[in-house]
N, C-alpha and C positions, 0 to 999 in steps of 0.2 A: 178856457184853452187848456191844451196839455203841453207839457215841455217837448213832447214828441213832435209837435207841430213845427219845430225848428228844422226837422230833417228835410233835406232838399233845398232849403234856403241857403243864400250866399251872403255872409256877413261882410258889412264894410267897417264895422267897429265893435269893440266889446270893452265896457267900462265897469269897473269895481268901484262903487260909490261908498266910501267909508266902511266896507265891509257889512253895509246895511242892504245893499241892492246891487245886482249885475244887470246892466243894460245892454241888450244885443241890438244893433241897428242893421237893417238890410238898406238897400237903395231907397225903398218906399215906406218901410214900417220900422217901428220899434218894439221891442218887448222887454219885460223885466222879470227878474226872480227877485223877490222880496218877502218880507214878513210884516203884517200890520201890527206894530208893537202896542202892547196894552200893559195893564198894571200887573206886577208881580211875575214877569217872564221877560225872557230876553232870547232872541234869535239872531245869530250873526254868522258871516262867512268865517269859518274856523281856518280853512286852508285851500289853497288853489295849487294844484300840481299840473304843471305844463305852461305853455305860453300862449296867451290869447292871439298873438300874431299867427300862430298855426291855424286859427279858425277863419282868418280873413282871406277873401278873394277865392274861395273854392267851396262848393256845396258840402253842407253838414250831411254826413253819412249815417251818423248815429247821434241820437239825443235821447237819453235815458235817465230816468229818475229811480233811485232806490232809497228806501228808509231803513232805519234799524228796526222797524216793527213797533211793537207796542213800547211806550216809554219805559225807561229804566228808572226804578225808585231807589233814592238814596237819602241821606240825612237832610240834604237841602231841598228835597223835592223830586221832580221828575226831569228826565233828560232824554232828548230825541236827537238822532243823527240823520241828516238828509244828504244824500249824494246825487250829483249831477254829472253825467259823463257825456262828453261831446268829442266826436271824431270827424276828421276830414282826411284827405289823402296826405296833407302835409303834417299832421301830428294830432295829438289829443290833449284835452284839458278835462281835469277832474276838480269839481268844486264841492267842498264838504262844508255844510251848514251844521250848527250845533244849537239846539234850543234848550233852555232850562226854564222851569216854572214851578209854582207851588203846587201844581197838578190840577188847578182848576181852569187853566188858560192854555190856549193852543200853542204848540211849539212847531207848527207846520210852516213850510215855505210856500208861496204862492207864485204862479207864473201868469202873466197877462199881457195883452196887446196894449201899448200905451197910445192914446189918442193924441 
């Protein structure tokens, strides 16, 4: 699935679970943003700008993902930023994820439909 698949959907709830995943629920389906944690890396929600209540009860007009591109290398290994932007007529929410690793593990965020 692509994050853009949320466009046009009407959410009934959004939940941040310990900065490790964001769960989006419609009347019939659930989706989540998350990272499959592995050794020697960490990917977490760094910040949320906006109010999830602005996403509830009205169709999503924009669902967009952007990354910082190639990982940035530093003394501790690599680092990647991933941004998710959601907009409705009521307002917007920007979710920023930050991933770090020793350079051999993924720092990406995944989006999937939850069964």
